[in-house]
C-alpha positions in Angstrom: -5.4 15.2 -2.1 -5.7 18.8 -1.4 -2.3 19.4 -2.9 -2.3 16.5 -5.5 -0.2 17.3 -8.5 -0.4 16.2 -12.1 -1.1 12.5 -12.8 2.0 11.9 -14.8 0.8 8.4 -15.9 -0.2 7.3 -12.4 -3.5 5.4 -11.8 -5.2 7.7 -9.3 -7.9 6.1 -7.1 -10.0 7.8 -4.5 -10.1 5.6 -1.4 -12.6 7.6 0.8 -16.1 6.5 1.5 -17.5 9.9 0.7 -16.7 12.2 -2.3 -14.6 15.1 -1.0 -16.6 18.3 -0.4 -16.1 21.1 -2.9 -14.1 19.0 -5.3 -15.5 18.3 -8.8 -14.9 15.0 -10.6 -12.9 17.0 -13.2 -10.7 18.7 -10.6 -10.0 15.4 -8.8 -9.1 13.6 -12.1 -9.4 10.2 -10.5 -9.4 7.0 -12.6 -11.5 5.1 -10.0 -13.4 5.6 -6.8 -13.1 2.5 -4.6 -15.3 3.5 -1.6 -15.6 -0.3 -0.8 -12.0 -0.3 0.5 -12.6 2.8 2.7 -13.3 2.4 6.5 -16.9 1.6 7.3 -19.2 4.6 8.1 -19.2 3.7 11.8 -15.4 3.6 12.0 -15.0 6.7 9.9 -17.4 8.6 12.1 -15.8 7.3 15.3 -12.3 8.2 14.2 -13.2 11.7 13.1 -9.5 12.3 12.1 -8.6 12.5 15.8 -4.9 11.6 15.9 -5.3 10.5 19.5 -7.5 7.6 18.2 -5.0 6.7 15.5 -3.6 3.4 16.9 -7.1 2.0 17.6 -8.4 3.3 14.2 -5.5 1.6 12.5 -6.2 -1.7 14.3 -10.0 -1.6 13.5 -9.5 -0.6 9.9 -7.0 -3.4 9.4 -9.6 -5.8 10.8 -12.1 -4.6 8.1 -9.8 -4.8 5.1 -9.8 -8.6 4.6 -13.5 -8.3 3.8 -12.4 -6.3 0.7 -9.3 -8.4 -0.2 -10.5 -8.9 -3.8 -10.7 -5.2 -4.5 -7.4 -4.6 -2.7 -5.7 -7.3 -4.8 -6.9 -5.5 -8.0 -5.0 -2.5 -6.8 -1.9 -4.6 -6.0 -2.1 -6.1 -9.5 -2.4 -2.7 -11.1 0.6 -1.4 -9.1 2.8 -4.1 -10.7 2.1 -2.5 -14.1 1.6 1.2 -13.2 2.1 3.5 -10.3 -1.0 3.7 -8.1 -1.8 6.9 -6.2 -4.2 6.6 -3.3 -6.2 9.8 -3.1 -7.9 10.9 0.1 -9.5 14.1 1.4 -7.9 14.2 4.9 -5.5 17.1 5.6 -3.3 14.9 7.9 -0.9 13.0 5.7 0.1 10.7 8.5 -3.2 9.8 10.1 -5.7 8.7 7.4 -7.1 5.6 5.9 -4.8 5.8 2.8 -1.8 5.2 5.1 -3.3 2.0 6.5 -4.6 0.9 3.1 -1.1 1.3 1.6 0.4 -0.8 4.4 -2.2 -3.5 3.8 -1.6 -3.4 0.0 2.1 -3.8 0.5 1.5 -6.8 2.8 -0.7 -8.4 0.2 2.1 -8.0 -2.4 4.6 -9.5 0.1 2.3 -12.5 0.7 2.1 -13.1 -3.1 5.9 -12.9 -3.4 6.3 -15.2 -0.3 3.9 -17.7 -2.0 5.9 -17.5 -5.2 9.1 -18.2 -3.2 10.9 -14.9 -4.1 12.3 -14.4 -0.6 15.7 -13.4 0.6 16.8 -13.8 4.2 19.9 -13.7 6.2 22.1 -10.7 7.0 20.8 -8.3 4.4 21.5 -5.0 6.2 24.6 -4.2 4.1 22.6 -4.4 0.8 19.2 -3.2 1.8 19.4 -0.1 -0.4 20.1 -2.3 -3.4 17.3 -4.6 -2.5 14.9 -1.7 -2.3 16.1 -0.3 -5.6 15.5 -3.7 -7.3 11.9 -3.6 -6.1 12.3 -5.6 -2.9 9.7 -5.2 -0.1 10.5 -5.9 3.5 8.0 -8.5 4.8 7.9 -7.7 8.5 5.8 -10.7 9.4 8.6 -13.1 8.3 11.5 -10.7 8.6 12.7 -11.3 5.0 12.9 -9.4 1.8 10.4 -10.4 -0.9 11.5 -9.8 -4.5 9.1 -9.1 -7.4 10.3 -11.9 -9.7 12.9 -14.6 -10.4 15.4 -12.2 -12.0 15.5 -9.8 -9.1 15.5 -12.7 -6.7 18.7 -14.0 -8.4 20.2 -10.5 -8.4 19.5 -10.3 -4.6 21.2 -13.7 -4.1 24.3 -12.4 -5.9 24.6 -9.5 -3.5 24.8 -11.8 -0.4 27.6 -14.0 0.7 27.0 -17.7 1.4 24.5 -20.2 0.2 20.7 -20.1 0.3 
């Protein structure tokens, strides 16, 4: 967040429990503040942005997120229509709650696509770049690609040899 650029049509949402110190609402230019999806106060204080606690923080925060699945699904729904930018105040771009939240949001979208049946499996390594470009998400849990809709699913099938 400290070096956030112009919005450029993105939906910018602050995902910290506390408003960033020294930043005015005008300077942040956020469309929403979803403190509900941020780590609990106890977890936030325990972590203290200590990279040595990262793995445990990530595990604990992931355990908290299902309590806020409705709010998270709203972000996922928005992301299908508009680029969503998760804004956070941490200076460490690799060890912060937005990283974990982004992973969780992607998993929610993968689950939706899985439930819709837009999955592509098999030997996809040769075409993984094309699948990504078409909007495909790798669903680690099931080790398959999930496509956003029927059209991209059919395109993905056309890239692969054999029958599905």
